[in-house]
C-alpha positions in Angstrom: 0.8 -17.2 -6.4 -2.1 -16.5 -3.7 -2.6 -20.2 -3.5 -1.1 -23.3 -5.4 -3.8 -24.7 -7.5 -5.9 -21.5 -7.3 -3.5 -19.0 -8.8 -4.6 -15.7 -10.1 -1.4 -15.1 -12.2 -0.1 -12.0 -14.1 0.6 -11.8 -17.7 4.1 -11.2 -19.0 3.1 -7.6 -19.9 1.7 -7.1 -16.4 5.0 -8.1 -14.9 7.1 -6.0 -17.1 4.6 -2.7 -16.6 3.9 -3.6 -13.2 7.6 -3.8 -12.2 8.1 -0.3 -14.1 5.2 1.1 -12.0 6.8 -0.2 -8.8 10.1 1.3 -9.4 8.5 4.8 -10.5 6.1 5.0 -7.5 8.6 3.8 -5.0 11.9 5.6 -6.1 11.1 8.2 -8.9 7.7 9.9 -8.3 8.4 11.5 -4.9 11.2 13.3 -6.5 9.4 14.5 -9.6 6.1 15.2 -8.0 6.7 18.7 -6.8 8.5 20.0 -10.1 5.7 18.3 -12.1 3.0 19.9 -10.3 4.8 23.2 -10.4 5.1 22.9 -14.1 1.3 22.0 -14.6 0.5 25.0 -12.3 2.5 27.5 -14.7 0.9 25.7 -17.6 -2.4 26.4 -16.8 -1.7 29.8 -15.4 -2.0 29.1 -11.8 -0.7 27.0 -8.8 -2.3 23.8 -7.7 -3.6 23.5 -4.1 -2.1 20.7 -1.9 -5.6 19.2 -1.9 -5.8 19.3 -5.7 -2.4 17.9 -6.0 -3.0 14.8 -3.6 -6.3 13.9 -5.3 -4.7 14.1 -8.8 -1.7 12.3 -7.7 -3.7 9.2 -6.3 -6.3 9.1 -9.0 -3.5 8.9 -11.5 -2.0 6.1 -9.7 -5.3 4.4 -9.3 -5.9 4.5 -13.0 -2.4 3.4 -13.9 -2.6 0.4 -11.6 -6.1 -0.5 -12.9 -5.0 -0.4 -16.5 -1.8 -2.2 -16.0 -3.2 -4.9 -13.9 -6.5 -5.0 -15.7 -6.3 -8.8 -16.7 -5.1 -9.8 -13.2 -7.8 -7.7 -11.4 -10.3 -9.5 -13.5 -9.2 -13.0 -12.5 -8.6 -12.2 -8.8 -12.3 -10.6 -9.0 -13.7 -13.8 -10.2 -11.7 -15.8 -7.5 -13.3 -13.3 -4.9 -16.8 -14.0 -6.4 -16.4 -17.6 -6.5 -15.5 -17.9 -2.9 -16.7 -14.8 -1.3 -17.3 -16.5 2.2 -13.5 -17.7 2.4 -12.5 -14.2 1.3 -14.5 -12.3 4.0 -13.8 -14.9 6.6 -10.2 -14.1 5.9 -10.9 -10.4 6.0 -12.2 -10.7 9.5 -9.4 -12.8 10.8 -6.9 -10.2 9.0 -8.4 -7.1 10.9 -8.1 -9.0 14.1 -4.5 -10.0 13.5 -3.7 -6.6 12.0 -4.8 -4.8 15.2 -3.6 -7.3 17.8 0.0 -7.8 16.3 0.4 -4.2 15.4 -0.6 -3.0 18.8 1.8 -5.4 20.4 4.8 -4.6 18.1 4.0 -0.7 18.7 4.3 -0.9 22.4 7.4 -2.9 22.0 8.8 -0.3 19.7 7.9 2.5 21.8 9.9 1.0 24.5 12.9 0.7 22.3 12.5 3.9 20.7 10.6 6.2 22.9 11.1 9.4 21.0 9.9 8.3 17.7 6.4 8.1 16.5 4.7 7.1 13.2 6.1 9.8 10.8 3.1 9.6 8.4 0.5 10.5 11.3 1.3 14.3 11.3 0.9 14.8 7.5 -2.3 12.6 7.3 -3.8 14.4 10.2 -3.1 17.8 8.5 -4.7 16.6 5.1 -7.7 15.3 6.9 -8.1 18.5 8.6 -7.8 20.6 5.3 -9.7 18.4 3.0 -11.6 15.6 4.8 -13.7 14.1 2.0 -11.0 14.0 -0.8 -8.2 12.9 1.9 -10.5 9.9 3.2 -11.2 8.8 -0.4 -7.4 8.5 -0.8 -6.6 6.9 2.7 -9.6 4.6 2.8 -9.7 3.5 -1.0 -7.1 4.6 -3.7 -4.0 4.4 -1.7 -4.9 0.9 -0.3 -5.8 -0.4 -3.7 -2.6 0.9 -5.4 -0.5 -0.4 -2.6 -2.0 -3.9 -2.4 -1.8 -4.1 -6.3 1.8 -3.4 -6.2 3.2 -4.9 -2.9 0.8 -7.8 -2.5 -0.5 -8.6 -6.1 2.7 -7.8 -7.9 5.6 -8.5 -5.4 4.3 -11.0 -3.2 2.3 -12.8 -5.7 5.1 -13.1 -8.4 7.7 -14.1 -5.7 5.3 -16.7 -4.1 5.7 -19.2 -6.8 9.3 -19.4 -6.3 9.8 -18.9 -2.6 7.0 -18.3 0.0 9.7 -16.9 2.6 11.2 -14.4 -0.1 7.7 -13.3 -1.1 7.0 -12.5 2.7 10.3 -11.0 3.4 10.8 -8.7 0.2 7.1 -7.6 -0.1 7.1 -6.6 3.6 10.5 -4.7 3.6 9.5 -2.9 0.4 6.2 -1.9 2.1 7.9 -0.7 5.2 10.7 1.1 3.1 8.0 3.1 1.3 6.6 4.6 4.3 9.8 5.8 5.8 12.5 6.5 3.2 11.5 10.0 2.4 11.5 11.1 5.9 15.0 9.5 6.3 16.3 11.5 3.4 14.6 14.7 4.4 15.8 14.5 8.0 19.2 13.1 6.9 19.0 10.4 9.6 19.3 6.6 9.2 17.3 6.5 12.7 14.2 7.0 10.7 14.6 3.4 9.1 14.2 2.0 12.4 10.5 3.1 11.9 10.4 0.3 9.2 9.6 -2.1 12.2 6.1 -0.4 12.6 5.0 -1.5 9.1 6.3 -5.1 9.0 3.7 -6.7 10.9 1.0 -4.9 8.8 2.8 -6.0 5.7 2.9 -9.5 6.7 -0.7 -9.7 7.8 -1.8 -8.2 4.4 0.3 -10.7 2.5 -1.2 -13.5 4.6 -4.8 -12.2 3.8 -3.9 -12.2 0.0 -2.5 -15.6 0.2 -5.3 -17.2 2.5 -8.1 -15.6 0.5 -6.6 -16.4 -2.7 -7.7 -12.9 -4.0 -6.3 -9.5 -3.8 -9.6 -8.2 -2.7 -8.9 -10.0 0.6 -5.9 -7.8 1.6 -7.5 -4.7 -0.3 -10.5 -5.0 2.2 -8.6 -5.4 5.3 -6.2 -2.5 4.2 -9.2 -0.3 3.7 -11.1 -1.2 6.7 -7.9 -0.8 8.8 -7.3 2.8 7.4 -10.9 3.7 7.9 -10.9 2.5 11.5 -7.7 4.3 12.1 -8.8 7.6 10.9 -12.3 7.5 12.4 
């Protein structure tokens, strides 16, 4: 999975429940989130603020990921503790690669599609302005952990034993798809899918960090640091 001979594998139950969580998170939850929070607001006699909705949303996802992948997380944590130096070295290299490759592709992308920018920047900036502490917790820790558990730990890790190329391709495409498909549906424009290009390089770097370090915490730390530096 992460490395042949030093695999931090998942159990059958983790694969089944992890697959269900991935589908739910990627394709179903965005549609039911609004109606669900509306129902909860009526149930408790008042509407829930956007700030409360966001923090509840990501804490629930974090807890679900933790419970579903509990055994895997224990194994990958042991791997991290047994070779911390290798993991931290990979984190450093990953951050350099993350920003170097991402900056290059971003400039190339702007030449090709000059009118489009990162669609996630506007809502994230608004959330930081409205609720900085809770939003920073989500952006810097909760969201990176959930995404790494699903896209690197689950998708990349389980495909890696069968095909390294397929593991990179599928995990990167799904990670990129997550960040743009809702905007494409709202705007009813297929051109939004071009913005997936912006997420392919970060997805590949994060997968490489997981593979090289042999532990999910390699990619989690890179994702956390990259998100923190971006916000700051």
